[in-house]
N, C-alpha and C positions, 0 to 999 in steps of 0.2 A: 239595047246597047249593053255590051258586056263590060265589066270592070274588074281589073286584076288587082287583087289585094296583096300587098307586099308586107311581110312581117320582118321586123328587125329584132334580132336577139339582143336583149338588154345586156349591158356590160356588168360582169360580176363585180361585186364589191372587192376592193383590194387589187383588182387587175390593173395593168398598165398598158398604155397604147403601144402598138408594135414599134420597135426601134427602127428608124429609117436607116437604110444601108448607107455606109460612109461614101459609097460611090456616087450617091445622089446629092451629096453635100460638097460642092466644089471648094467652098471656103475651108472646110475641115480637111479635105484632101491636100490642100496646099500647105498645111501646117505640119510641123514635125510631130512625132508620136507624143512627145512631152513638150508643152508650150506654156507661155505665160499669157495672162489676160491681155497685155499690151500687144503681143503677137497675134492674138485672135482678132483684136480690133483692127490691126494693120492688114489682116487678111480679108477684111470685109464683114466680119461678124459683129452684130450689134450686141450690146449688153444683154438684152433679153433673148437674143439668138443663142448666146452662150448658155444662158440659164435653161432654155428649152432643150438644147442638146444634152445638157447635164441631166435634166429630168427624164429625158427619153432614153437615157442609158448609153448615149453615144460617147459621152465624156465622163470621166471620173475626176473628182477633186483630190489633188495630192496635198494641197496646202492653200493658204490664202493667195489667190491670184495665180495658181499653178494648176494646170489641167493635163490630163493624159487621155488620148484616144483609146477607147476600149477595143478597137480592132488591132492594137499593137501586140507584139509578141509578149509572152509571159515574162515577168521581171519582178525583182524585189523593188516595189514601188517606193518603199522607204528610202532605200539607197539612191534611187533615181532622183527623188526630191532633194536629198542632200547634195548630190552631184550638181544639180541644176542651180541650187541656191548658193553653193560654195564650190566653185570650180577647182580650188586648191585642195579640197577635202581628200584625205588619204586614209584608207583603212590601215590600222596599225596595231601594234602590241598583240594582246591575246587574240583579237579578232583576225588579225593577219596570220598569226601562227596557226590558228585553227584551220584556216584555209589551206595551209601547207601540210597539215597533218602532224604538226610539231608539238601539239598539246591536245590533251583530252578535254580541256576546259571548254565549256560552251557558255560564252558570256551572254547574259540576259539583254545587254545593250551592245551595240556595235561601237568599238573604239575608233574614233575618227580624229586624225591630227590636222591641225591648221597651223600655218606660220604664226609665231607669237606676235600678237598685236592685231591679228585679223579678226574682224567681227564674226561672232558665231550666229548663224542665222536661226530663226525660229522654225523648227520642223516638227512634224508629228511623230516621226520615227524615234524609237528608243536609241539614243546616242549618248556616249560618254565622250566629251570633247577633251582633247589634249593639245597643249600649246608647245610646239617644237621650234627650235632655233631656226630662224629664216636662212642663216648661212649654210646650214647642212640639210635643209628641208628636202631638196630634190635628190639627194644622194640615195641610190637604191630605190627610187620611186618608179614603179611600173604602172600599168593601167589594167583595170578589170572591166571587161565589157559587160554591160548590164542588160541590154536589149537590142543590140545591133546598131543603135543610134546614140546611145548615151553610155559613157564610161566614167569610172571613178578611180582615183589614185589608189594604188595598193603597193605597200612596201614589199620588197623582195624578202625571201626567207632570211638571207644574210643580214639585211638591214633590220629586220624584225628581231632577230637574235640579239643584235647589238643594242637595240632599244630596250629589250628585256633586261639586259645587263645594266644599261644606263639607268633604268628606273626600278631596279630590283628592290630598293628600300620601300617603295610604295606598291609595286606590283607583286612583290614576293620573290625571294631568291630561287625557289623551286621552279618557277615558270622559266627563268633564264637557263638554269642548268639542265632541265628536262628537254627543252627545245634544242639546246646544243648537243645533248646526247643523241637525240633522234636524228638530227641533221648529220652528225658525223657517221652514222650507220648507213647513210644513203650513198649509193654509188655516185661518183662524180663530185662529191663534196670536196672543196679545196680550202683547208684551214688557212693556208698562206693568204689567199684572197680575202678571207674573213678578217684576218689580222690587219691587212692593208686598209680595208674599209674602216675598221675600228680606230685606226690612227687619226681619223678626221674628227673624232669625238673625244672630249675631255673625260678623264677618269673612267675609261672603259678598257683600254688596252691591257693594263696590269691585271685586273681580275679575269679578263677573258683569256689572257695567256696562261694564267695560273690554272684555270679550269681546263684548258686544252692539254696542259702538261699532265694533269691527272687522268683525263679521259683517253688520251692517245696512247 
């Protein structure tokens, strides 16, 4: 009688089990790219199921109780976590001006505004929080798409210039004046529209008008 001997290659130290395809995990496929632990449980995943998927590399942890599928599109996961934790969060000041090419400054942390009185969530991302007046918070507020499913608030170039003038004593006068200079050089810039928006903010119109008279 013959006997076939099968050999099994031993697993190398430090190796990881192959990552199961997301398509074979219906519960994961039902979840958004970024989701909370509560959403995972509601989709039918157990506590240990979440941990196994994390250990297998199917999920990455963005923060306490916050996960992201690794089959999602590339994204700034730090900003994704901020957007999920604080839906009102809005990129502002130097960080917003840098996105519009209105400053050469590269902030080490992202400037994020929340309405004054809003709780600041605990996030792993490097963030500088700013408290803005709730009455004018939505003025000039647009959105920045992060990954096709999640977006975060982003102030317009005009609003960011106004905020730079409004906070020039703490953020520096040069930030405001340089941003205004660059903005005025751009085709389609409308100083009259900028002045109208500035009228909604206290102690901004006078220094802004004075700067415009010098630069125009």
